[in-house]
N, C-alpha and C positions, 0 to 999 in steps of 0.2 A: 332422797331428794329427787325431784322431778327430772333435773337435767340429766341424771344417769339413766333414765329410762329410755334414752335415745340409743339406737342400735349404733355400735362402733362405726360401721361403714358410713351410716347416714352423716356423720360429722363431715366426712371428706367429700361426699357428694354436695352437701349444702355449701361447704367452704369453697368448692370449685366454682360455684356460680357467683358466690359473693366476691371472688377475686376481682370481677371487672367493675365492681362498684367503688373499689379502694385505689388509692395512689400507691406507688411502689413501696414505700415504707410501711404503709398499712397492710399490704398484701404479705409482706414477710411476718408481721406480728400475727396476722390471721392464720397462716400456715402453722406456725408454731403452736398457737392456740388450739387449732383443730386437732393436731397430734396428741397434745396433752389432754384434752377433753375426751378423745376416743380412748386414750389409755386409762383414764379414770372410769370410763364406762366398762372397760375390760375387768376392772378391779371389782366391779359390783354387778356381775353377770345376771344375778337373779332379778335385777331391775327390768331386764329386757328379754330374758330367756322365754322361748316359746311363742315368739312373735310369728303370726301366721297371717295369710291373706287368701281369699277365695277369688280366683280369676278363671273365667270361662268354665266353672264348675270343678275346678281342681283346687285342693287345699295345699297351698304352697307354704313352706316352713323356712323362715329366715332366721330363726334363733335357736339352732341346735348347739347346745353349750355342754361340753364335756372337757376333760383334762386335755385331749387331744387337739380339740379345736381352739382351746385357750392358748396353749403353748404357741401355736402358729400365729394366732392372733396377737400375743404379746410381741412377738419378734417383727411381725409385719408393721406394727404401729411404732416400734422402736427405730426401725430403719427408715420409716417415713420422716420421723423427727430428725434423724441424722441427715438425710437427704435434703430436707428443708432447710436445716441450718447451713448445710454445705453450699446450698445454692441461694442464699439470701441475696447476693450480689447481682443475681440474674434478673433482668428487667423483662424478659420475654414472657408475657402472660399466657400464651398457648402452651408452653412447656409446663408451667405450674399447674394450669388447668388439667392437662392430661395426666400429670403426675398424680395429682390428688384423685382423679377418676380411676386411675390404675390401682392405687393403693385401696380405695374403697371397694373396687370390683374383687380384689384378692381377699379382702375380708368378707364380702358377700359369699365367695365361694367357700371359705373356711366354715362359716356358720349355716350353711344351706343344709336343710334336713330332708330334701327331696331332689330328685334328678332334674326336674324342670327348672327350679330356681338356680340349681348348680349350673345347668346349661346357660341361663340367661347371664349370670355373672361371668361365666366362662368366656362367652363371646364378647361381653363388654370389656373384660380384661384384654383380650386379643385387639380389639379396636383401639383401646387406649394406648396400648403398647406401639401399635403402628404410629399413631399420630405423635407420640413421643419421640419416636425415631425420626419422623419427618420434621420435627421441631428444629433439628439441626439445620435444615435448610440448605443442604449441599446436594449436588447431583447424586452423589454416591449414597446419601441417606435416602433420597427418594427412591432410588432403584432397590436398595436393601429393603426399605419399608414395603415396597410393593411385593417383593419376593416373600418377606415375612408374612404379608396379608394373604397371599395365595396359599401358603402352606397351612396356615392356621385356619383359613376358611375350609380347607380340606380335612383338617383335624376336627372342626366343628361340625362338618357334615357327617363324619365317622361318629362322632358323639351323639348327635341327634338321631342318626339312623340306629344306633346301638340302643338308645333310650327307648325308641318306638318298638323295637323288636323285643327288648327286654319286658316293656310293659305288655305286649302281646303275648309273651311266653308266661309271664308270672302274674300279671295283673296289678304289679305293685311299682310304685314310683319312689319308694322309701330310699333314703341314702343315710341311713343311720348305723349301718354296720355292714358286714361282709355280704357281697352281692352273691345271690345263688347261682350255683353252677348250672346253667341251663343250655344255652346254645350260642348262636351267632351274635345275638345282642349283647351278651356279656363280653365276648370276644373283641367286638367293635369298640365297646367302651374302654376296655383294656388297652387297645392300640392307640386310641385318642388320648389317653392318659400318657402313655409311653412317648407320644410325639411331644407333648408339651414338657415332658421330663428330658428331651433331647437324647433319647436312647438311640445309639446308632442302629441302622443307617438313617435314622429319622431325625437326626441332630443338626444337620448342616445350617439350618436356619439361624441358629444361635451365633456361632463365630462369624457367620455372614453379616448379620444385622447389628449385634451390639457394638461392635467397634465404630460403626458409623453414627451412633447417637452422639449428642453433645457430651462434653465432659461431666456435666451435671445430670442430664437425662439418663446416662448409662447406669448411674447408680441404682436407680429404681428398677431398671430391666434386670440387673444381677439378682434381685431379690424374689420377685413375685411369680412369674410364670412357672419357672422349673420347681420352685419350692411348693407352689400350690398343687403341682402335679405330684409331688412327693406326699404331701397331705392326702389327697384323694387315693393314691395307691395304698397308704397305710390304713385308710378308712375302709376300703372296698376290697382290697386284694392281699391282705396279710398272708404269708405262708405261700403264695403263688411261686412254686419251685423254680420255674423258668426265669423269674425276675433275679434270682441269685447269680445265675450265669451271665444274663444280660448285664447286670450291674457291675460284675467283676470285669468283663470284658470292656464295658464302658469306662471303667476307672483307668485301665491301661491304655485303652485306645485314645482318650483325651490327652494323656500325658505324652504319648509318642507323637501326636500331632502338635502338641504346644512346643516340644523341644525343637522343631524345625521352623518355628515361625519367626518373622522379623518384626511384625507389628506388635507393639507392646500390649495393646488391648486384645488383639486377637489370640496371642498367647494366653492371656488371662481367661478369655472366653473359652478356650479348649480346657482350661483347668475347671471352669463351671461344669462342664460335661464330665470330666474325670471325677470331681467330688460328688456330684450328684449320683455317680455310678456307686458310690459307697452306700448312699442313702437307699438306692434302689435294691441293691444286695441285701441290705438290712431287712427291707420289706419282704424279700423273697425267703430269707432264712426263717422268719416267722416266730422267733422266740421273743420273749418279753425283753431280754438284753439287746437283742439285735434291732427290735423296732423302737425301744426307747433310745438306742444309739442312733437310729435314723432321724428321729425327731430332735435329738440333742444336736446332731451333726447339721441338720437343716438350720437350727437356731444359730449355732456358732458360725456356720458357712456365711449365712447372710450378713452377719457383722463383719467378718474378716475379708470376705470377697468384695463387699462394698468399700472397704478400707483400701484394699489393693487397687480398686478402680479409682478411688479418691486420689491416691498417690500418683498413679499414672495419668489421671486426668488433669492433675495439678502441673504435671510436666508438658502436657499437650497445651493447656491453657497458656502457660508461661512461654513456650517456644514455638508453638504452631506446628510441631513436628511429633510424629508417632512412631517412626522406624528406628529400630536400634541402630542401623547402619548410618543414619543421619544424626543420631544423639551421642554415640560413643566418642570418647576422646574430646569432649567439649568442656569438661571440667564442671559438669552440672552438679556435683557433690557440693562444691563450694558455693554455686549459685542457688541451688535448690534444696538446702537441708531439710527445709520444712516439708518438702515432698518425700525425701528419702527416709527419714526416720520412721514417720507413720507407715509408710510402705513395708518397711522391714518388720514392724509389729505385725502386720498382716501376712507377711511372708513366713514369719515364725509360727503363726497360728495355723496357717493352712498346711504347714510341714509337721504339725504336731510336736513342736518343740516344748519340753516341759516349762510349766508356768505360763503358757499361752493357751488360749480357748480351744484350739483345735486338739490339744493334748488330752482333753477330758471328753471328747465326743467320738473322734474317729476310731480310737483303739477299742471302743465299746463293740463296734461292728466286726472289726477284725477278730477280736477275742471270741464273739459269738459264732463267727465262721468257722473258727478253729475248734470250738467246743462241739459244734454239730458235725465235724468231720468232713467239711467241704475243703478238701486239701488243695485242689487246684484254684478255685476262687480265692482261697486264703493266700496262696503264693502270688496270684495276680495282683491282689490288693496291696501285698508288700512291695512288689515291683513298682506299682503305681506310686506308693509313698516315696520310695527312692527317687522316682522321676519328679515328683512334685518339689521335693527338697532342692534338687539339681536345678530345676527350671525357675522357681519363683524366688529362691533365696541366693542364687548365684547367677545364672545366666542373665536374667532380665536386670537386676540392679547393676551388675558389673558393666554390661554393654549399654545401660542407659545414663548411669551417673559416673562411670569410670571408663575403662577401656583404654586402648592404644591412642595416645595423643596424636592429633591430625595436624597437618601443616596449617590449615585454615581452621583453628580452633575456636575463633571467636563466634558467639551465638548471641543474638539479641534475646534477652529474657525480660519478660514482663513480671511485675511483682504479683505474688499470690495474695488475693484478697483475704481479709481476716475471716470472712465467713467459711472459706475452704479450710483455713487452718482450724477453725472451731469444730467443723464437722470431722475432721481427721483426729483432733484431740479427743473428742467425745468417743468415737468408735475404738480408738487405740485404748482408751480407759477401760471400756467394756471388754475387750478382748483380754486385757491383763487381769482385770477383775475376775472374770470367769475362770481363767487359768489358775488363779490363786485360791478361788472360793468355789469349787465345783458344785457344793450342795446347793448354792444359790439357783442353779440351773436344774439339778437332779431333783429337787423337791417338787418341781412343777411338770416333771415329765409323765406320760400317760400310763406307763405300764410298771408294775413292780419288778425290781431287779436288784442284783447286788454286784457292784463293781467298784474297785478302788484304784483310781488312775495313778496315784502315788505309792502304789505297792512297790516294794524294793525291787522284785524281779522285774516287774513291767518297766520301771524307771530305768534300770540298769540296760535292759534290751534296747530301750528306745534310744538312750544316749549311745549305745555301742553302734547302733544302726546309723544314727545321724552323724557320729564323728568319722566313721570309716567312710561313708558316703561323702562327706565333706571334704576329707583329705583327698580322695580320688579325683573329685570334681576339681578341686583347686589345682592339682597337678596337671589336669588335661583341660583347663578352661579355655585355652586357645582354640581347641577342636569344636567347642560350642560356638565359635564366632558366627553371628547371623550373616546371612546373604541376602541381596535384593533380588528375589525371584518369586514368580508366581507359584503357589503351592495349591494343588487341587484337592478336593475331598469328595465325599459322596455327592455333594451338590453338582458335580460334574454330570452325573446321570440325568438329573432332572433339567440342568441347564442345557445339555446336548439335546434330550428328549424334547424340551420345549422348543428349541430351535428346529428340530426335525418336524415337530408338530405344526409351528408356524409356517415352515417351508411347505407342508402338505397343505395347510389352509390357504397359502398363497397360490399353490397349484390349482386347487379346487376353485378358489375365485377366479383365476385365470380361465379355467374352463367355463365357469359360468359366464364370464364376460364374452368369450367367444360365442357360446351359444346365444346369449342375448344379441349380439350383433347379427348372428345368422337369422334369429327370429325377426329382427327388425327388417332384414332383406326380404324374408318370406312375407311379412305383413305389407311391406312397400310393394312387392310384386303383385299381391292379391288386391291392393288398393288401386293400383294401375289398371289391373285386369278388370276391376269392377267398373271402371270408368268407361272401358270400351274393350269388351271381350274379343272383338274381331281385329284387334291390333296385337294379338299374342305373339306373332312372330317377331314384330318390332319390339315388343316389351323384352322378349327373351334376349334379343340382340342388343338391348339396353340403348336403343336409339333415343335421342332426346326429343325429336318432334314426333308427337303422337296426334293423330286426328281424334278429335272429340266424336263421341257417338252421336249419330242422328238417325232417328227412326226411319225416315224416308229413304236414306241411303243404305241402311244395312238390313231393312226389312226383307225376310225371305218369303217365297211363295207359300200360300197355305198348304199346298200339297206336300211340301217337305216336312212340315209339322205333323201332318196325318200320317205320312210314311214312318217317320220316327216312332210316333205313338203306336203304330200298327206292329212295327218290329218289337218294341219293347213289350207290348201286350202278348205278343206270340211267344217271346222267350219265357215270360212269366207263366203262361199256360202250360207250356212244355215242361217247365220245372215242376209244376204241381202234379202234372200227370206222371212224370218219372217218379 
């Protein structure tokens, strides 16, 4: 059928522009239809595979299709559908426009077959994300979006520099497999990918910006930027040993910073850093099991992390508050059960509880790490798992929906729209479905592997770890009580550095102003002097009344001119003789 010959990303780009031609209800139908049409295109990739275009003499490939690109394509479209469903009540056209552009750009990245088209979609994805953050229209969102833009412009510059150097070194722009180990170009490309994957210390943009988006806009942010980075790392840098260590440290780092957060969405943002760490470690290990685990975990993570943000976003929508210190003890469990139960499905999934989606993906990476003898990364990943269980399944829900009752416990709560409930039900269903039916995901993974998540030994080990951690956490839950204070991260360095840079710029500007004023004085002096050179003394004294030049008054005898000429001529002759 001709309709399926359309590239999956093109549906989103076309739909974004058509939004402005339709009323509110029509826009909702359009967005849902776009996601469905794009998914149907993915089911028939041979209809549009191999799409190319020649621009400025370069052959650009927009239709590189294989199992790796398809698995990311599937989940990108699924989460777009879930996000569109969740935000049907939103009337803000700008947010919907940039969400569709963001999704289309991410699909463009996934199916790019060359570095140039990859770069174009990469930058379009960054720009769309910035406007999606700004769509919240708060001062904090504006500032966070600006910082996001600066960081990703820097990352884009690294990527473009790396592409140009790589092309100079190899003569190739292909992005169909592992990049040749050449020189600086490849390293710059790797660093730019790591920045988008939020690898510490290049991660601070994520917990800085994501909590400032609207409750609906944040859903898309959790899915595309970091997981597109995981895709390109799997494509171009499998088996890059340093990524194993970066990923393991990243997993634990995100958990540690999440534990001390008070903002419910900032806490979850740090868990994005942590969970992407597992995926990055899987890329670094480089075996079929670990890389399939990275792809599987990216798939499940997109679903359950969006669900977690939907649950907390519903709380923010209903209460207007996002700090646990403001939410605890308000009886929200009775007021907002529709937010609590879907959130807990996401919490069980991210914590790898059996029969939930995270249980079928995260252990693949941990097991591969153990098989390859990476004992320290293996330990770090286990510690991160305990911290994740502690944070998402105990601290956040307890101090958001429960907690110690306050004297002023009344809190005005707005009803949650049906669209939000529908989005949460949809993703909850998928998280449970994949947990119960792992083969549904395993059959679309890109690399051959053998792993049985419900093996008796693995199941017992997981239950032991979860139950022992749960008991200890419940006994010491009061020690996790959040506090309302500012917590700094690596962004302190670039915030401080930016302040010093702007202060330096201010000093340079001040020096320029001083020099400008001095030059004005010099120009003014010579301007006055040109009017009447014989008034030099009075000009220096800055006297106000100056006599105008009059040739009959200031004319000198001819002899004086002849005398001066003679002296100058004599000096010149003397210098020539010497």
